[in-house]
N, CA, C and O atoms as a MOPAC input file, in Angstrom:
PM7 MOZYME 1SCF
protein

 N      1.12200 1    -1.15600 1    -0.21700 1
 C      0.00700 1    -0.27700 1    -0.07400 1
 C      0.85300 1     1.34000 1    -0.13300 1
 O      1.46600 1     1.53900 1     0.91500 1
 N      0.95700 1     2.28400 1    -0.97500 1
 C      1.86600 1     3.25600 1    -0.84300 1
 C      0.69000 1     4.27100 1    -0.39700 1
 O     -0.51500 1     4.04700 1    -0.50900 1
 N      1.26500 1     5.37800 1     0.10800 1
 C      1.01900 1     6.85400 1     0.78500 1
 C      1.53000 1     7.73500 1     0.25300 1
 O      2.75300 1     7.67300 1     0.37700 1
 N      1.15000 1     8.66400 1    -0.37200 1
 C      1.44000 1     9.74500 1    -0.55300 1
 C      1.01800 1    11.04700 1     0.04700 1
 O     -0.05000 1    11.65900 1     0.03800 1
 N      2.29600 1    11.29600 1     0.61800 1
 C      1.66600 1    12.61000 1     1.73100 1
 C      1.01400 1    14.00200 1     0.90000 1
 O      0.02100 1    14.68400 1     1.15300 1
 N      1.65800 1    14.05800 1     0.21000 1
 C      1.50900 1    15.74000 1    -0.75200 1
 C     -0.20200 1    15.52000 1    -0.90200 1
 O     -0.79200 1    16.60100 1    -0.91900 1
 N     -0.99500 1    14.45200 1    -0.99900 1
 C     -2.09500 1    14.02700 1    -1.56100 1
 C     -2.83900 1    14.06100 1    -0.04600 1
 O     -3.51400 1    15.02100 1     0.32500 1
 N     -2.69600 1    13.32400 1     0.44800 1
 C     -3.18300 1    12.78800 1     1.66300 1
 C     -3.56700 1    13.85300 1     2.78400 1
 O     -4.66100 1    14.05000 1     3.31200 1
 N     -2.50500 1    14.39700 1     2.96300 1
 C     -2.09900 1    15.32300 1     3.97700 1
 C     -2.44200 1    16.74700 1     3.52800 1
 O     -3.04000 1    17.41600 1     4.37100 1
 N     -2.20200 1    17.27100 1     2.48000 1
 C     -2.53800 1    18.72600 1     2.30500 1
 C     -3.67400 1    19.02900 1     1.61200 1
 O     -3.90500 1    20.07100 1     0.99900 1
 N     -4.54800 1    17.83000 1     1.76800 1
 C     -5.73800 1    18.33400 1     1.18700 1
 C     -6.70500 1    18.83800 1     2.85600 1
 O     -7.79900 1    19.39200 1     2.96400 1
 N     -5.83100 1    18.40700 1     3.83200 1
 C     -6.55400 1    18.90300 1     5.35500 1
 C     -6.12100 1    20.77900 1     5.14600 1
 O     -5.05700 1    21.39500 1     5.09100 1
 N     -7.40900 1    21.12400 1     5.08700 1
 C     -7.32000 1    22.27300 1     5.46000 1
 C     -6.65000 1    23.11500 1     6.90300 1
 O     -6.43200 1    24.32200 1     7.01200 1
 N     -6.48700 1    22.32900 1     7.63900 1
 C     -5.74000 1    23.08900 1     9.41100 1
 C     -4.54500 1    23.08800 1     8.96000 1
 O     -3.80100 1    24.04000 1     9.19900 1
 N     -4.03600 1    21.74800 1     8.03700 1
 C     -2.64200 1    21.73800 1     8.24100 1
 C     -2.21400 1    23.05300 1     6.89500 1
 O     -1.44900 1    23.89000 1     7.37600 1
 N     -2.45100 1    23.24500 1     5.88400 1
 C     -2.39800 1    24.38200 1     5.13400 1
 C     -2.61600 1    25.46000 1     5.67000 1
 O     -2.19200 1    26.41500 1     5.02000 1
 N     -3.38900 1    25.83300 1     7.12300 1
 C     -3.38500 1    27.24300 1     7.47100 1
 C     -2.43500 1    27.16100 1     8.14700 1
 O     -1.53600 1    27.97600 1     7.94100 1
 N     -2.27100 1    26.16400 1     9.19300 1
 C     -0.55500 1    26.24400 1     9.93300 1
 C      0.19900 1    26.28200 1     9.90800 1
 O      0.96500 1    26.70300 1    10.77500 1
 N      0.55400 1    25.61700 1     8.31100 1
 C      1.33000 1    26.17200 1     7.42800 1
 C      1.77300 1    27.43800 1     7.02400 1
 O      2.92600 1    27.86300 1     6.96200 1
 N      0.62900 1    28.02900 1     6.73700 1
 C      0.48200 1    29.46800 1     6.00100 1
 C      0.97600 1    30.57200 1     6.90100 1
 O      1.68200 1    31.52200 1     6.56300 1
 N      0.42100 1    30.25800 1     8.29500 1
 C      0.57600 1    30.73200 1     9.05500 1
 C      1.87700 1    31.20500 1     9.93800 1
 O      2.21900 1    32.36100 1    10.18600 1
 N      2.45900 1    30.06500 1    10.31300 1
 C      3.87700 1    30.29700 1    10.78400 1
 C      5.10000 1    30.63000 1     9.89600 1
 O      6.13900 1    31.21000 1    10.21200 1
 N      4.61500 1    29.98200 1     8.39900 1
 C      5.45400 1    30.31100 1     7.53700 1
 C      5.66900 1    32.04500 1     7.25800 1
 O      6.60500 1    32.63500 1     6.71700 1
 N      4.59100 1    32.48700 1     7.77300 1
 C      4.95200 1    34.28200 1     7.38000 1
 C      4.95100 1    35.02700 1     8.86500 1
 O      4.45000 1    36.14200 1     9.01300 1
 N      5.60600 1    34.23900 1    10.01200 1
 C      5.72700 1    35.12400 1    10.86300 1
 C      7.53300 1    35.24100 1    10.60000 1
 O      8.38500 1    34.77900 1     9.84100 1
 N      7.40800 1    36.35000 1    11.98800 1
 C      9.12700 1    36.61400 1    11.40100 1
 C      9.47100 1    36.03800 1    13.18300 1
 O      9.21600 1    36.54700 1    14.27400 1
 N      9.99700 1    35.05300 1    12.86700 1
 C     11.04500 1    34.36800 1    13.69700 1
 C     12.23800 1    34.32400 1    14.06200 1
 O     12.74500 1    33.41000 1    14.71300 1
 N     12.80100 1    35.35200 1    13.65300 1
 C     14.16200 1    35.59800 1    13.63300 1
 C     14.97400 1    35.98600 1    15.36100 1
 O     16.13800 1    35.83200 1    15.72900 1
 N     13.77200 1    36.51900 1    16.08700 1
 C     14.39700 1    36.55100 1    17.53500 1
 C     14.49200 1    35.21200 1    18.25600 1
 O     15.46500 1    35.02600 1    18.98600 1
 N     13.41600 1    34.10800 1    18.09300 1
 C     13.78500 1    32.99700 1    18.23000 1
 C     14.85400 1    32.41000 1    17.29900 1
 O     15.72300 1    31.80000 1    17.92200 1
 N     14.96800 1    32.42800 1    16.35300 1
 C     16.20300 1    31.49400 1    15.56700 1
 C     17.63000 1    32.16900 1    16.09400 1
 O     18.63100 1    31.45200 1    16.09700 1
 N     17.72600 1    33.62100 1    16.56300 1
 C     18.83400 1    34.11300 1    17.02900 1
 C     19.12100 1    33.45900 1    18.32700 1
 O     20.14700 1    33.87500 1    18.86500 1
 N     18.58000 1    32.69400 1    18.85600 1
 C     18.65800 1    32.15100 1    20.45300 1
 C     19.47700 1    30.76400 1    19.90000 1
 O     20.31400 1    30.22400 1    20.62400 1
 N     19.17700 1    30.27800 1    18.64100 1
 C     20.12600 1    29.05600 1    18.68500 1
 C     21.00300 1    29.46700 1    18.69800 1
 O     21.24800 1    30.64500 1    18.43500 1
 N     22.10000 1    28.25500 1    19.14600 1
 C     23.52200 1    28.65100 1    19.09900 1
 C     24.22000 1    27.97800 1    17.61500 1
 O     23.86300 1    26.88800 1    17.16700 1
 N     25.12800 1    28.73300 1    17.05800 1
 C     25.59100 1    28.32100 1    15.86900 1
 C     26.41000 1    27.19800 1    15.99500 1
 O     26.61600 1    26.44500 1    15.04300 1
 N     27.03600 1    26.98400 1    17.44200 1
 C     28.11800 1    25.96900 1    17.58400 1
 C     27.60200 1    24.53200 1    18.18100 1
 O     26.72300 1    24.54700 1    19.04200 1
 N     28.02000 1    23.59000 1    17.83100 1
 C     27.77700 1    21.99900 1    18.28300 1
 C     26.73300 1    21.68700 1    17.32100 1
 O     26.60800 1    22.17300 1    16.19600 1
 N     25.85700 1    20.65300 1    18.00000 1
 C     25.31700 1    19.83300 1    16.74800 1
 C     24.04900 1    20.64800 1    16.61300 1
 O     23.49100 1    21.37600 1    17.43400 1
 N     23.69800 1    20.29900 1    15.20900 1
 C     22.40300 1    21.17100 1    15.19600 1
 C     21.13700 1    20.60000 1    16.20000 1
 O     21.18400 1    19.65900 1    16.99200 1
 N     19.74200 1    21.70300 1    15.81500 1
 C     19.43100 1    21.31600 1    16.43800 1
 C     18.07800 1    19.88500 1    15.93500 1
 O     17.78100 1    19.59000 1    14.77800 1
 N     17.58400 1    19.33900 1    17.03200 1
 C     16.67800 1    18.04300 1    16.55600 1
 C     15.87500 1    18.72200 1    15.86100 1
 O     15.63600 1    18.28800 1    14.73400 1
 N     15.06000 1    20.26900 1    16.40100 1
 C     13.62300 1    20.03200 1    15.69700 1
 C     14.02700 1    21.55500 1    15.41100 1
 O     14.85500 1    22.08800 1    16.14900 1
 N     13.41000 1    22.31400 1    14.27100 1
 C     13.81200 1    23.46700 1    13.80500 1
 C     12.69400 1    24.51300 1    14.53500 1
 O     11.72200 1    23.92200 1    15.00400 1
 N     12.69800 1    25.76100 1    14.67000 1
 C     11.78700 1    26.35600 1    15.56700 1
 C     10.45100 1    26.22200 1    15.12200 1
 O      9.48700 1    25.97500 1    15.84700 1
 N     10.43400 1    26.41600 1    13.75100 1
 C      9.32900 1    26.27600 1    12.54600 1
 C      8.49300 1    25.28400 1    12.86100 1
 O      7.32300 1    25.27500 1    13.24300 1
 N      9.57600 1    24.13300 1    12.55700 1
 C      8.92500 1    22.63200 1    13.01200 1
 C      7.92900 1    22.79300 1    13.98300 1
 O      6.72000 1    22.60600 1    13.84800 1
 N      8.80100 1    23.30800 1    15.38400 1
 C      8.39100 1    23.06900 1    16.30200 1
 C      6.95600 1    23.70700 1    16.58800 1
 O      6.05300 1    23.10800 1    17.17200 1
 N      6.87100 1    25.07400 1    16.06700 1
 C      5.61500 1    25.98000 1    16.63400 1
 C      4.40700 1    25.03300 1    15.69100 1
 O      3.40700 1    24.79200 1    16.36700 1
 N      4.36000 1    24.49200 1    14.29700 1
 C      3.87100 1    23.87100 1    14.00400 1
 C      3.28900 1    22.90900 1    14.66300 1
 O      2.10900 1    22.59400 1    14.50800 1
 N      3.67800 1    22.64800 1    15.04800 1
 C      3.39500 1    20.93600 1    15.57100 1
 C      2.47800 1    21.62200 1    16.81900 1
 O      1.36200 1    21.13500 1    17.00200 1
 N      2.81500 1    22.47100 1    17.47600 1
 C      2.43500 1    23.00700 1    18.81400 1
 C      1.06500 1    23.38300 1    18.37600 1
 O      0.08000 1    22.95900 1    18.98000 1
 N      0.97600 1    24.12300 1    17.40200 1
 C     -0.11300 1    24.93400 1    17.02300 1
 C     -1.31900 1    23.50300 1    16.82200 1
 O     -2.41500 1    23.63300 1    17.36800 1
 N     -1.12000 1    22.63100 1    16.29000 1
 C     -1.41300 1    21.64800 1    15.21100 1
 C     -2.29700 1    20.91500 1    16.80900 1
 O     -3.48100 1    20.69100 1    17.06200 1
 N     -1.05000 1    20.73800 1    17.57100 1
 C     -1.42600 1    19.94700 1    18.97100 1
 C     -2.92900 1    21.07200 1    19.50900 1
 O     -4.13400 1    20.82000 1    19.51100 1
 N     -2.19200 1    22.28300 1    19.90000 1
 C     -3.16200 1    22.90000 1    20.73900 1
 C     -4.57100 1    23.41200 1    20.20800 1
 O     -5.43400 1    23.87800 1    20.95300 1
 N     -4.70500 1    23.26600 1    18.78700 1
 C     -5.80100 1    23.19700 1    18.24200 1
 C     -6.66400 1    22.32300 1    18.21800 1
 O     -7.82100 1    22.59800 1    17.90200 1
 N     -6.28000 1    21.09600 1    18.54500 1
 C     -7.11400 1    19.69900 1    18.76600 1
 C     -6.96600 1    19.33500 1    20.02400 1
 O     -6.86300 1    18.14900 1    20.33800 1
 N     -6.94000 1    20.30400 1    20.87900 1
 C     -7.01200 1    20.20700 1    22.21300 1
 C     -5.86900 1    19.39000 1    23.05900 1
 O     -6.04900 1    19.23400 1    24.26700 1
 N     -4.63600 1    18.84500 1    22.39500 1
 C     -3.89400 1    18.62100 1    23.13000 1
 C     -2.56000 1    19.36500 1    23.75800 1
 O     -1.53000 1    19.79000 1    23.23400 1
 N     -2.95200 1    19.33800 1    24.86200 1
 C     -1.68000 1    20.16900 1    25.46500 1
 C     -0.66000 1    19.69000 1    26.57900 1
 O      0.21600 1    20.39100 1    27.08400 1
 N     -0.92100 1    18.45100 1    26.84900 1
 C     -0.13800 1    17.56100 1    27.54100 1
 C      1.29900 1    17.13100 1    26.91800 1
 O      1.42600 1    16.39000 1    25.94300 1
 N      2.19600 1    17.63600 1    27.54100 1
 C      3.58700 1    17.48000 1    27.23000 1
 C      3.55000 1    15.72300 1    26.67500 1
 O      3.64800 1    15.55600 1    25.46000 1
 N      3.46300 1    14.95100 1    27.22900 1
 C      3.50600 1    13.66700 1    26.48900 1
 C      2.24000 1    13.33300 1    25.55500 1
 O      2.37800 1    12.53800 1    24.62500 1
 N      1.21000 1    13.84700 1    25.77100 1
 C      0.50100 1    13.52700 1    24.25100 1
 C      1.11700 1    14.27600 1    23.30800 1
 O      1.36800 1    13.77800 1    22.21000 1
 N      1.36700 1    15.26600 1    23.53500 1
 C      2.27400 1    15.94000 1    22.16700 1
 C      3.06600 1    14.95700 1    21.45800 1
 O      2.95500 1    14.66600 1    20.26700 1
 N      4.04200 1    14.37600 1    22.47500 1
 C      5.00600 1    13.37800 1    22.05600 1
 C      4.41900 1    12.30600 1    21.60600 1
 O      4.92200 1    11.70800 1    20.65500 1
 N      3.41800 1    11.92700 1    22.11600 1
 C      2.70500 1    10.82000 1    21.23000 1
 C      2.25500 1    11.31900 1    19.90800 1
 O      2.73800 1    10.86600 1    18.87000 1
 N      1.37100 1    12.21200 1    19.91500 1
 C      1.40300 1    12.63800 1    18.49000 1
 C      2.37700 1    13.02300 1    17.49100 1
 O      2.10300 1    13.13200 1    16.29500 1
 N      3.52400 1    13.23000 1    18.00200 1
 C      4.78400 1    13.40200 1    17.06800 1
 C      4.98900 1    11.99700 1    16.56400 1
 O      5.09500 1    11.79600 1    15.35400 1
 N      5.04400 1    11.08800 1    17.37900 1
 C      5.63200 1     9.94100 1    16.83400 1
 C      4.34800 1     8.66700 1    15.85400 1
 O      4.70800 1     7.75300 1    15.11200 1
 N      2.84900 1     9.05900 1    16.21200 1
 C      2.54300 1     8.23500 1    15.40400 1
 C      1.06600 1     9.12800 1    14.39900 1
 O      0.24700 1     8.66400 1    13.60500 1
 N      1.19100 1     9.93300 1    14.70100 1
 C      0.32600 1    11.14700 1    13.68200 1
 C      0.92100 1    11.47700 1    12.22100 1
 O      1.97500 1    12.10800 1    12.14100 1
 N      0.38400 1    11.13700 1    11.30800 1
 C      1.03500 1    11.57700 1     9.65100 1
 C      1.01700 1    12.88300 1    10.02900 1
 O      2.14000 1    13.35700 1     9.85500 1
 N      0.02300 1    13.91800 1    10.59900 1
 C     -0.11900 1    15.35400 1    10.28200 1
 C      1.09200 1    15.60300 1    10.78200 1
 O      1.90600 1    16.12300 1    10.01900 1
 N      1.43700 1    15.33700 1    11.97000 1
 C      3.09500 1    15.97200 1    12.47700 1
 C      4.33400 1    15.49900 1    12.22900 1
 O      5.37900 1    16.05400 1    12.56900 1
 N      4.20200 1    14.16800 1    11.45800 1
 C      5.37600 1    14.04200 1    10.48900 1
 C      5.91600 1    14.59000 1     9.24400 1
 O      7.01600 1    14.44500 1     8.71000 1
 N      4.61700 1    15.41900 1     8.82800 1
 C      4.39400 1    15.87900 1     7.38100 1
 C      5.49700 1    17.44500 1     7.82100 1
 O      6.38600 1    18.00400 1     7.17900 1
 N      5.03600 1    17.65900 1     8.86900 1
 C      6.10400 1    18.89800 1     9.46200 1
 C      7.34100 1    18.88200 1     9.23700 1
 O      8.06200 1    19.66800 1     8.62200 1
 N      7.63300 1    17.53600 1     9.99900 1
 C      9.21900 1    17.39400 1     9.71000 1
 C      9.92400 1    17.03800 1     8.64000 1
 O     11.13000 1    16.79200 1     8.60800 1
 N      9.18800 1    17.01400 1     7.79700 1
 C      9.66500 1    16.60500 1     6.05800 1
 C     10.63200 1    17.91700 1     5.46800 1
 O     11.08000 1    17.88700 1     4.32200 1

């Protein structure tokens, strides 16, 4: 069974709205806090903010539930691509 993320996920208006909002935000003050030395961050600020918006809009506010959402929900995995 094949799964095409571009077709199945992008049909979701909620995902498109969150993508649109976060990509147009000025996150330079947050990005400037990241160190340029050492390893790269596991998650970039844009991706993390998108995940938080998606979780909060679906009533997921617990850190453990957000972690579970990121592991098992394909909508979350879309933001990490």
